[in-house]
C-alpha positions as CSV (number, residue, x, y, z in Angstrom):
1,M,-49.0,98.3,-100.2
2,S,-50.0,99.1,-103.4
3,A,-52.8,100.4,-105.5
4,P,-56.0,98.2,-106.2
5,F,-55.8,98.0,-109.5
6,V,-58.6,99.6,-111.1
7,P,-60.9,98.2,-114.7
8,H,-60.1,100.2,-117.8
9,K,-62.9,102.6,-118.6
10,P,-63.8,104.2,-122.1
11,G,-63.4,107.1,-122.9
12,W,-66.0,108.9,-125.3
13,K,-64.0,107.5,-128.4
14,E,-64.0,103.8,-127.3
15,K,-68.2,104.4,-126.4
16,A,-69.1,105.9,-129.7
17,A,-67.0,102.5,-131.1
18,V,-68.8,100.5,-129.0
19,R,-72.3,101.7,-129.9
20,A,-71.5,101.9,-133.7
21,V,-70.1,98.2,-132.8
22,Y,-73.9,97.2,-131.0
23,L,-75.8,98.2,-133.8
24,L,-73.7,96.4,-136.5
25,I,-74.5,93.4,-134.0
26,R,-78.5,94.4,-133.5
27,A,-78.8,94.7,-137.2
28,L,-76.4,91.0,-138.0
29,F,-78.5,89.1,-135.4
30,L,-81.9,90.0,-137.4
31,T,-79.9,87.6,-140.3
32,V,-79.2,85.1,-138.7
33,R,-81.1,81.5,-137.9
34,T,-80.8,79.8,-134.6
35,R,-82.0,76.6,-133.5
36,V,-82.0,75.3,-129.7
37,D,-81.2,72.4,-128.5
38,D,-81.9,72.5,-124.3
39,R,-80.6,69.1,-123.0
40,S,-80.8,70.1,-119.6
41,G,-84.2,72.4,-119.1
42,Q,-83.0,74.9,-117.9
43,I,-84.4,77.7,-120.1
44,K,-88.1,76.7,-120.2
45,G,-88.0,75.1,-116.7
46,G,-85.2,76.3,-114.8
47,K,-85.0,78.1,-111.8
48,G,-82.9,80.3,-109.7
49,P,-79.9,81.1,-110.6
50,I,-77.4,79.7,-113.3
51,I,-73.2,80.2,-113.8
52,F,-73.8,79.9,-117.4
53,C,-70.7,78.3,-118.9
54,T,-69.5,79.1,-123.0
55,W,-66.0,79.2,-124.9
56,H,-64.2,82.4,-125.2
57,N,-64.8,82.6,-129.1
58,R,-68.5,81.3,-128.8
59,M,-69.7,84.7,-126.8
60,A,-71.6,86.5,-129.7
61,M,-73.7,83.3,-130.7
62,T,-74.3,83.0,-126.9
63,M,-75.4,86.7,-126.7
64,L,-77.9,86.3,-129.8
65,G,-79.3,83.3,-127.6
66,Y,-79.9,85.1,-124.3
67,H,-81.6,87.6,-126.4
68,R,-83.7,85.6,-128.6
69,Y,-84.8,82.8,-126.0
70,F,-83.6,82.7,-122.4
71,K,-84.6,86.4,-121.7
72,K,-88.1,85.2,-123.4
73,H,-88.3,82.0,-121.7
74,R,-87.5,83.6,-118.1
75,D,-89.1,85.9,-115.5
76,D,-85.5,85.6,-113.8
77,Q,-83.6,87.7,-116.2
78,S,-80.9,89.4,-114.4
79,M,-77.9,89.0,-115.9
80,A,-73.6,89.5,-115.2
81,A,-70.7,88.6,-116.9
82,L,-66.8,88.0,-115.8
83,I,-64.8,90.3,-117.9
84,S,-61.2,91.2,-118.2
85,A,-59.8,94.2,-116.0
86,S,-57.4,95.2,-119.3
87,K,-58.9,98.1,-121.8
88,D,-60.2,95.2,-124.3
89,G,-62.4,94.3,-121.2
90,G,-63.0,97.6,-120.8
91,F,-64.5,98.1,-124.8
92,L,-66.3,94.6,-124.1
93,A,-67.9,95.5,-120.9
94,E,-69.6,98.9,-122.5
95,L,-70.8,96.7,-125.1
96,F,-72.0,93.8,-122.9
97,E,-74.2,96.9,-120.5
98,L,-75.9,97.7,-124.1
99,F,-77.4,94.2,-124.4
100,G,-77.6,94.9,-120.9
101,V,-75.5,92.8,-119.1
102,Q,-74.4,94.0,-116.4
103,P,-70.2,93.3,-116.5
104,V,-67.9,91.9,-113.7
105,R,-64.2,93.4,-114.1
106,G,-61.8,91.1,-113.1
107,S,-59.2,88.0,-114.0
108,S,-56.9,85.2,-112.7
109,S,-54.3,88.4,-113.5
110,R,-56.2,91.7,-112.5
111,R,-58.2,92.2,-109.4
112,G,-59.3,88.2,-109.1
113,N,-60.2,87.9,-105.8
114,Q,-62.8,90.9,-106.2
115,A,-64.3,90.0,-108.8
116,M,-65.0,86.6,-107.4
117,L,-66.5,88.3,-104.8
118,E,-68.4,90.4,-107.0
119,A,-69.6,87.5,-108.3
120,A,-70.7,85.3,-105.3
121,T,-72.8,88.0,-104.1
122,W,-74.5,88.5,-107.9
123,V,-75.2,85.1,-107.5
124,R,-76.6,84.7,-104.0
125,K,-78.6,88.0,-104.7
126,G,-80.3,85.4,-107.5
127,G,-79.2,87.4,-110.6
128,H,-78.0,84.8,-113.3
129,I,-73.7,84.9,-114.1
130,A,-71.8,84.4,-117.8
131,I,-68.1,82.6,-117.3
132,T,-65.7,81.9,-120.5
133,P,-63.8,80.1,-118.4
134,D,-60.7,79.8,-120.8
135,G,-61.3,84.1,-120.7
136,P,-59.3,86.6,-121.4
137,R,-55.7,84.7,-122.5
138,G,-56.6,80.9,-122.6
139,P,-55.5,78.3,-124.0
140,C,-58.3,78.6,-125.7
141,Y,-60.5,75.2,-124.6
142,H,-58.8,74.6,-121.0
143,I,-61.3,75.2,-118.0
144,H,-60.1,77.6,-115.1
145,E,-60.8,77.1,-111.5
146,G,-62.7,80.1,-110.7
147,I,-66.1,79.0,-112.4
148,L,-65.5,76.0,-110.6
149,G,-64.7,77.8,-107.2
150,L,-67.8,80.1,-107.4
151,A,-70.4,76.8,-107.9
152,Q,-69.0,75.6,-104.5
153,V,-69.7,78.9,-102.6
154,T,-72.8,79.7,-103.6
155,G,-74.2,76.2,-104.6
156,A,-76.0,77.4,-108.1
157,P,-75.5,75.0,-111.2
158,I,-72.7,75.2,-113.9
159,L,-74.8,75.1,-117.2
160,P,-72.6,73.9,-120.1
161,V,-73.4,76.4,-123.2
162,S,-72.1,75.8,-126.7
163,N,-72.9,76.7,-130.2
164,R,-72.3,75.7,-133.6
165,T,-72.0,78.2,-136.6
166,R,-72.4,76.6,-139.8
167,W,-71.2,79.8,-141.8
168,R,-68.7,82.2,-140.1
169,F,-65.5,84.3,-139.8
170,A,-63.1,83.5,-137.2
171,L,-60.6,85.9,-136.2
172,K,-56.3,85.3,-136.2
173,S,-56.6,85.9,-132.0
174,W,-56.0,83.3,-129.7
175,D,-58.8,81.9,-129.4
176,R,-60.3,82.1,-132.9
177,F,-63.3,84.0,-132.0
178,Q,-66.1,83.8,-134.2
179,I,-68.4,85.9,-136.1
180,P,-71.1,84.8,-137.6
181,L,-71.6,86.1,-140.9
182,P,-75.0,87.6,-142.5
183,F,-78.1,84.7,-142.5
184,A,-75.8,81.9,-141.1
185,R,-77.0,79.2,-139.9
186,C,-76.1,78.4,-135.8
187,D,-77.2,76.1,-133.4
188,L,-77.4,76.4,-129.8
189,I,-76.4,74.0,-127.5
190,V,-77.5,74.0,-123.4
191,G,-75.7,71.1,-121.3
192,E,-76.9,69.1,-118.5
193,P,-75.7,71.2,-115.0
194,M,-72.9,70.4,-112.8
195,F,-73.5,71.0,-109.3
196,V,-69.6,71.5,-107.2
197,P,-70.4,70.1,-104.0
198,R,-69.7,72.4,-100.8
199,E,-67.7,69.7,-99.3
200,A,-65.0,69.0,-102.6
201,T,-62.0,69.0,-102.7
202,E,-59.4,69.7,-104.7
203,E,-58.9,66.5,-106.2
204,D,-63.0,66.4,-106.4
205,R,-62.5,70.0,-107.9
206,A,-60.0,68.5,-110.8
207,R,-62.1,65.8,-111.8
208,L,-65.6,67.9,-112.2
209,R,-63.2,70.1,-114.6
210,E,-62.2,68.0,-116.5
211,D,-65.9,66.8,-116.7
212,L,-67.0,69.6,-117.3
213,R,-64.5,70.3,-120.9
214,L,-65.0,67.5,-122.2
215,R,-68.9,67.9,-121.6
216,M,-68.2,71.4,-123.7
217,N,-65.7,70.1,-126.0
218,A,-68.4,67.6,-126.7
219,M,-70.9,70.3,-127.6
220,T,-68.3,72.3,-129.6
221,Q,-67.6,71.7,-133.3
222,D,-64.5,73.8,-135.3
């Protein structure tokens, strides 16, 4: 029997780099102008745990929206994020913890089942969780199965979230990860919640997955 995969944890040099990136992001966020279009009504008036769905390349601005608006209007602020168990994921997990977000480590290729169990436990206890359904390796703007399975077993709604940043830099990565430039303007869009019935069949989930992809793409503009 093979040993269980242990998620990568950054060493002291990586932690120092994470701290530097964190401070740079906080300084950048101070300059970014944001406007929120909460079509769901979940930010100010919602109750109960939420499964946030956002594209991998828009994590930076989604994090800003969480800190600037969601934490301001909701009392139940406990947030986790599903993050890869890889070395890159270790860097990201450390960064998210500095922002007050609890990392749940795993992906479809590494520690996936255990990560989903931990995510389901977190949601059942009333916590929110953020998932990038096309991460950690893509394809870009593709919905993997995990987010629908989590919604089905927990009963929590999937809340589509995207953003449009008018002045940004895109990395040469598989997802063209977007970083806002100083004094950029960003529109944060929160779509209508989607529920996955407990009795949903494989065909139902396939239909809902395509519906979720279309909703996310309708809110996304590259």
